[in-house]
C-alpha positions in Angstrom: 0.0 0.0 0.0 2.9 2.4 0.6 3.6 2.4 -3.1 0.0 3.4 -3.9 0.4 6.2 -1.5 3.7 7.3 -3.4 2.3 6.9 -6.9 -1.2 8.1 -6.1 -3.5 8.4 -3.1 -5.3 5.6 -1.3 -8.5 7.8 -0.5 -9.2 8.0 -4.3 -8.3 11.7 -4.7 -6.9 12.7 -8.2 -3.1 12.8 -8.3 -1.3 14.9 -10.9 2.2 13.9 -12.1 4.3 15.7 -14.6 7.7 15.3 -16.2 10.1 16.6 -18.5 13.0 15.0 -20.4 14.5 14.0 -23.8 14.3 11.4 -26.4 17.4 10.0 -28.2 17.6 7.8 -31.2 20.3 5.1 -31.5 21.2 2.8 -34.5 23.6 -0.1 -34.7 25.9 2.2 -36.9 25.0 5.6 -35.7 23.9 7.9 -33.0 22.9 8.3 -30.4 20.8 11.3 -31.8 19.2 13.9 -29.7 15.7 14.0 -31.5 13.2 15.5 -29.1 12.4 17.3 -25.8 9.6 15.7 -24.1 7.2 16.8 -21.4 4.1 15.2 -20.2 1.3 15.0 -17.4 -0.6 11.8 -16.0 -3.6 12.3 -13.8 -4.5 9.3 -11.8 -7.2 7.8 -9.3 -6.3 4.7 -7.4 -9.2 2.4 -6.5 -9.4 -1.0 -4.8 -9.7 -4.0 -7.1 -12.0 -6.8 -6.3 -9.1 -9.2 -5.7 -7.5 -6.9 -3.0 -5.1 -5.1 -5.2 -5.4 -1.7 -7.0 -6.5 -0.2 -10.3 -4.9 3.0 -11.4 -7.4 5.0 -13.6 -5.5 7.5 -15.6 -5.3 9.7 -18.6 -2.0 11.2 -19.9 -0.8 13.6 -22.4 2.7 14.4 -23.6 4.3 16.8 -26.1 7.3 16.3 -28.5 9.6 19.4 -28.4 12.4 20.8 -30.4 15.4 19.4 -28.5 17.1 22.9 -28.7 14.4 25.6 -28.3 11.9 23.3 -26.4 9.1 24.6 -28.6 6.3 22.2 -29.4 6.8 20.3 -32.6 3.7 19.6 -35.0 5.9 18.9 -38.0 9.3 17.3 -38.0 11.9 17.0 -40.4 13.4 13.5 -39.6 17.2 13.9 -39.8 17.5 10.1 -40.2 15.4 9.8 -43.4 15.2 13.3 -44.8 11.6 13.0 -44.6 9.2 15.6 -43.2 6.3 13.9 -41.0 3.3 15.2 -38.9 4.2 14.8 -35.2 1.6 12.8 -33.3 1.8 13.9 -29.5 0.6 11.6 -26.8 -3.0 11.8 -25.8 -3.5 8.3 -24.1 -7.2 8.1 -22.8 -7.3 5.7 -20.9 -3.9 4.7 -19.7 -5.1 2.3 -16.9 -3.1 -0.1 -14.9 -3.8 -3.0 -12.6 -1.3 -3.3 -9.6 -1.5 -6.6 -7.8 -1.0 -7.2 -4.1 2.5 -8.0 -4.4 5.1 -5.6 -2.8 7.0 -3.2 -5.1 10.8 -3.4 -4.6 12.1 -0.7 -2.3 15.6 0.5 -1.5 16.4 2.8 1.6 18.7 5.6 0.5 19.5 7.8 3.5 16.4 9.6 4.6 14.6 8.5 1.3 13.0 5.3 0.0 13.2 4.4 -3.5 10.4 2.0 -5.3 11.4 0.7 -8.6 9.0 -0.6 -11.2 10.6 -2.2 -14.1 8.1 -3.1 -16.8 9.3 -5.5 -19.6 6.9 -5.6 -22.5 6.5 -8.1 -25.5 3.1 -8.5 -27.1 1.7 -8.7 -30.7 2.0 -5.2 -32.2 -1.4 -3.4 -33.3 0.5 -2.3 -36.3 1.3 -5.3 -38.5 4.3 -4.8 -40.8 2.4 -6.1 -43.8 -0.4 -3.6 -43.1 1.8 -0.7 -42.1 5.2 -1.1 -43.8 6.4 2.5 -43.2 5.3 2.7 -39.7 6.0 -0.7 -38.1 9.2 -2.0 -36.8 8.0 -5.5 -36.1 4.8 -7.7 -35.6 6.0 -7.9 -32.1 6.0 -4.8 -29.8 9.2 -5.0 -27.5 10.1 -2.3 -24.9 11.0 -1.6 -21.4 9.5 1.1 -19.0 12.0 1.6 -16.0 10.6 3.8 -13.1 12.2 5.0 -10.0 9.9 6.8 -7.4 11.6 8.7 -4.5 9.8 9.5 -1.3 11.1 10.6 2.2 11.0 7.9 4.8 9.4 10.4 7.4 6.5 11.0 4.9 5.8 7.3 4.5 5.7 7.0 8.3 2.6 9.2 8.5 -1.0 8.3 8.0 -1.1 10.5 4.9 -3.3 8.8 2.0 -0.8 10.3 -0.4 2.7 11.4 0.0 4.9 13.7 -2.0 7.3 11.9 -4.4 9.7 12.6 -7.4 10.5 10.0 -10.0 12.7 9.0 -12.9 11.7 7.4 -15.9 13.5 5.6 -18.7 11.8 4.0 -21.7 13.5 1.8 -24.5 11.2 1.4 -27.5 10.9 0.9 -31.2 10.7 4.0 -33.5 7.5 5.7 -33.1 4.9 4.9 -35.9 4.6 8.5 -37.2 8.4 8.8 -37.6 8.0 6.6 -40.7 11.1 4.6 -40.0 9.8 1.3 -41.4 12.0 -1.7 -40.2 15.2 0.4 -40.0 17.3 -1.0 -37.0 17.6 0.8 -33.9 15.1 2.6 -31.6 14.4 5.1 -29.0 15.5 5.9 -25.4 13.3 8.3 -23.3 15.1 9.8 -20.1 12.9 11.9 -18.0 12.2 13.0 -14.5 9.3 14.7 -12.7 7.0 14.5 -9.6 3.5 15.0 -8.2 2.3 18.6 -9.1 -0.4 20.9 -7.8 -1.9 21.5 -11.3 -1.4 20.5 -14.9 1.2 22.5 -16.7 -0.3 25.3 -18.7 1.2 24.3 -22.1 -0.1 20.7 -21.6 -3.5 22.1 -20.2 -4.0 24.2 -23.4 -3.0 21.4 -25.7 -4.6 18.4 -24.2 -8.0 19.9 -23.4 -10.4 19.7 -20.5 -10.8 16.1 -20.6 -7.0 15.4 -19.8 -7.3 17.6 -16.4 -9.1 14.9 -14.6 -8.7 11.1 -14.0 -11.3 8.6 -15.3 -14.2 7.7 -13.0 -14.4 4.0 -14.0 -12.3 1.3 -15.4 -12.1 0.8 -19.3 -10.0 -1.2 -21.6 -7.9 -1.6 -23.5 -5.6 1.4 -22.7 -4.4 3.7 -25.4 -0.9 3.8 -26.7 1.0 5.7 -29.3 0.9 2.6 -31.5 -3.1 2.1 -31.1 -3.6 5.8 -31.6 -1.8 5.8 -34.8 -3.7 2.8 -35.9 -6.9 4.7 -35.1 -5.9 7.8 -36.8 -5.2 6.1 -40.0 -8.2 4.0 -40.1 -7.4 0.6 -38.6 
């Protein structure tokens, strides 16, 4: 239960988390390339599951930025292909998650406690290469999402339903569908950091719209990803 207090709040209150960072591209014979800045927000509500675990009901939005100016990119000149493409920002509604009753690993570090969540993903891609030859790296989506959540030990010792935290996030993934990289070897590394926030950052508030200022009220599935969103946009 301590991890739910760190990630969200056990009383069902909405929790806003925001982050900023960068996205790098690597290839077997080139890179790493600094391709984007990245900033995002997640609004979550934790509710008890029937099996005694927890469900995180969330929506999340994120923007791809020029790596130098940090301005929002809506059109991108891909330096790896020489092709100009339309940027598809992240609008994942929902981005829900089930958390079982197992304990999330924790490491004491001085006056802090670090919870690490390492998510290894491998499942059939919603974008088959035969159907999306320009936008799919493989028929299997493989990625890793590596999180570290930092909270003060003194805060965890209280009865607060939700405690302050900061976090780091690293993601290793295939090229994004809208980058139009086809089956080119290589992929992306996201390196971000953030924390719980009092409100949705203004730029994300303006871009994402009112719906993304609040967490869902009820569970729904499947969750949205950049891959399913691309498939929906082009007419799966």
